[in-house]
C-alpha positions as a printed NumPy array, in Angstrom:
array([[ 32.419,   5.913,  -1.805],
       [ 30.057,   6.325,   1.142],
       [ 27.092,   8.671,   1.516],
       [ 25.022,   9.384,   4.603],
       [ 21.996,  11.597,   4.94 ],
       [ 18.336,  12.045,   5.72 ],
       [ 15.733,  11.28 ,   3.102],
       [ 12.984,  12.996,   1.154],
       [ 10.37 ,  10.56 ,  -0.194],
       [  8.533,  11.004,  -3.488],
       [  6.18 ,   8.686,  -5.365],
       [  6.069,   7.037,  -8.775],
       [  6.503,   8.707, -12.163],
       [  8.167,  11.908, -10.931],
       [  8.828,  13.546, -14.271],
       [ 11.429,  16.102, -15.235],
       [  8.794,  18.864, -15.119],
       [  8.231,  18.109, -11.429],
       [ 12.003,  18.035, -10.843],
       [ 12.617,  21.352, -12.623],
       [  9.542,  22.971, -14.204],
       [  9.871,  24.032, -17.845],
       [  9.218,  27.665, -16.904],
       [ 12.753,  27.786, -15.421],
       [ 14.602,  26.291, -18.378],
       [ 15.709,  29.702, -19.612],
       [ 18.843,  29.301, -17.466],
       [ 21.58 ,  26.726, -17.087],
       [ 22.89 ,  28.296, -13.868],
       [ 22.979,  25.445, -11.324],
       [ 22.138,  27.719,  -8.361],
       [ 19.1  ,  29.167, -10.148],
       [ 17.912,  25.674, -11.081],
       [ 18.478,  24.446,  -7.512],
       [ 16.224,  27.172,  -6.144],
       [ 13.301,  25.585,  -8.037],
       [ 14.26 ,  21.924,  -7.61 ],
       [ 11.226,  19.65 ,  -7.068],
       [  9.018,  22.749,  -6.916],
       [  6.004,  21.156,  -8.594],
       [  6.276,  18.002,  -6.446],
       [  6.952,  19.81 ,  -3.137],
       [  6.921,  23.63 ,  -3.199],
       [  9.071,  23.782,  -0.026],
       [ 11.733,  21.241,  -1.024],
       [ 14.348,  23.68 ,  -2.365],
       [ 14.205,  25.896,   0.718],
       [ 14.3  ,  22.984,   3.188],
       [ 16.661,  20.405,   1.678],
       [ 20.069,  20.328,   3.353],
       [ 23.386,  19.435,   1.695],
       [ 23.961,  15.69 ,   1.7  ],
       [ 20.319,  14.677,   1.92 ],
       [ 18.935,  11.901,  -0.277],
       [ 15.888,  11.663,  -2.537],
       [ 13.996,   8.355,  -2.436],
       [ 11.309,   7.688,  -5.037],
       [  9.146,   5.017,  -6.593],
       [  9.253,   3.736, -10.149],
       [ 10.182,   5.652, -13.285],
       [ 11.877,   8.618, -11.584],
       [ 12.975,  11.236, -14.122],
       [ 10.528,  10.291, -16.857],
       [  9.457,  12.903, -19.395],
       [ 11.852,  15.036, -21.362],
       [ 15.547,  14.321, -21.748],
       [ 16.635,  17.632, -20.222],
       [ 19.93 ,  17.628, -18.36 ],
       [ 18.563,  20.437, -16.187],
       [ 16.838,  17.861, -13.927],
       [ 19.94 ,  16.144, -12.498],
       [ 21.774,  19.486, -12.455],
       [ 19.007,  20.999, -10.294],
       [ 19.028,  18.024,  -7.919],
       [ 22.798,  18.012,  -7.53 ],
       [ 23.013,  21.795,  -7.162],
       [ 20.326,  21.674,  -4.458],
       [ 22.812,  19.63 ,  -2.416],
       [ 21.212,  16.208,  -2.826],
       [ 23.959,  13.592,  -2.485],
       [ 22.131,  10.635,  -4.064],
       [ 18.82 ,   9.56 ,  -5.576],
       [ 17.525,   6.094,  -4.751],
       [ 14.452,   4.824,  -6.619],
       [ 12.552,   1.686,  -7.527],
       [ 13.521,   2.479, -11.14 ],
       [ 14.653,   5.384, -13.307],
       [ 13.768,   6.569, -16.766],
       [ 16.784,   5.505, -18.841],
       [ 17.672,   8.948, -20.185],
       [ 17.542,  10.439, -16.661],
       [ 19.744,   7.582, -15.415],
       [ 22.451,   8.382, -17.946],
       [ 22.116,  12.166, -17.589],
       [ 22.456,  11.887, -13.799],
       [ 25.675,   9.894, -14.033],
       [ 27.006,  12.242, -16.725],
       [ 26.374,  15.153, -14.328],
       [ 28.081,  13.327, -11.444],
       [ 24.892,  12.602,  -9.469],
       [ 24.937,   9.158,  -7.812],
       [ 21.748,   7.168,  -8.373],
       [ 20.778,   3.676,  -7.27 ],
       [ 17.91 ,   1.374,  -8.159],
       [ 16.641,  -0.483,  -5.104],
       [ 12.978,  -1.568,  -5.156],
       [ 12.949,  -2.823,  -1.564],
       [ 14.564,   0.321,  -0.209],
       [ 12.295,   2.561,  -2.27 ],
       [  9.281,   0.808,  -0.754],
       [ 10.493,   0.712,   2.868],
       [ 12.308,   4.041,   3.346],
       [ 10.259,   7.022,   4.556],
       [ 10.905,  10.778,   4.658],
       [ 13.353,  11.63 ,   7.407],
       [ 15.   ,   8.204,   7.633],
       [ 18.788,   8.367,   8.007],
       [ 20.648,   6.272,   5.419],
       [ 24.242,   5.125,   5.021],
       [ 24.959,   4.132,   1.414],
       [ 28.062,   2.371,   0.118],
       [ 28.185,   3.052,  -3.627],
       [ 30.983,   0.507,  -4.109],
       [ 28.969,  -2.442,  -2.787],
       [ 25.402,  -1.192,  -3.246],
       [ 24.671,  -1.724,   0.461],
       [ 22.087,   0.665,   1.891],
       [ 21.633,   0.807,   5.652],
       [ 18.514,   2.443,   7.028],
       [ 19.91 ,   3.605,  10.357],
       [ 16.466,   4.776,  11.515],
       [ 14.655,   1.483,  10.898],
       [ 17.664,  -0.818,  11.467],
       [ 17.201,  -2.392,   8.026],
       [ 19.545,  -3.189,   5.14 ],
       [ 18.813,  -3.254,   1.428],
       [ 20.943,  -4.097,  -1.563],
       [ 21.096,  -2.083,  -4.771],
       [ 23.063,  -2.853,  -7.892],
       [ 26.424,  -1.162,  -7.243],
       [ 27.44 ,   1.646,  -9.557],
       [ 29.985,   0.288, -12.074],
       [ 33.609,   1.353, -11.531],
       [ 33.747,   3.597, -14.586],
       [ 30.558,   5.408, -13.572],
       [ 31.984,   5.881, -10.073],
       [ 34.99 ,   7.578, -11.666],
       [ 32.598,   9.98 , -13.421],
       [ 30.833,  10.721, -10.128],
       [ 34.091,  11.251,  -8.21 ],
       [ 35.305,  13.62 , -10.924],
       [ 32.074,  15.621, -10.751],
       [ 30.609,  14.387, -14.033],
       [ 31.579,  13.394, -17.545],
       [ 33.01 ,  16.765, -18.592],
       [ 35.213,  17.018, -15.494],
       [ 36.346,  13.417, -15.99 ],
       [ 37.354,  14.17 , -19.59 ],
       [ 39.235,  17.304, -18.476],
       [ 41.136,  15.243, -15.879],
       [ 42.003,  12.594, -18.473],
       [ 43.206,  15.186, -20.959],
       [ 45.359,  16.875, -18.307],
       [ 47.058,  13.628, -17.339],
       [ 47.698,  12.656, -20.967],
       [ 48.729,  16.071, -22.228]])
């Protein structure tokens, strides 16, 4: 699976409150969550992000609470992938369960800047920075997790499996 898009750069320790502030957790509607995505980190992000764009961040992205609202908001905002130096473990699993591709790549997280154009191969973990003419390598997403992403998340994957077996 290949992804291309321009980037939005964020720093270290972006917590789930910065991704989707707690004041908006009274809804699970993806569109409503998307309209406030990254609001406390960048008040203009939700109105300026374009479908297919990529978030790049430092270490410990998604720390804080275990809310599934955070990856839902990111995905519903049209973000195609999140690349970071590292992720909080619960965010990592929630993102994959929601069908949001995420990659850990310390070198890429350090070198990529806002607006860079990336081409990402999820199968191999190869990240090409088309703007800077650089390549980085991330740990590829395991095959089973790629199936979850392609299905749109864990629940959609389970529905597909039940339909083919029933």
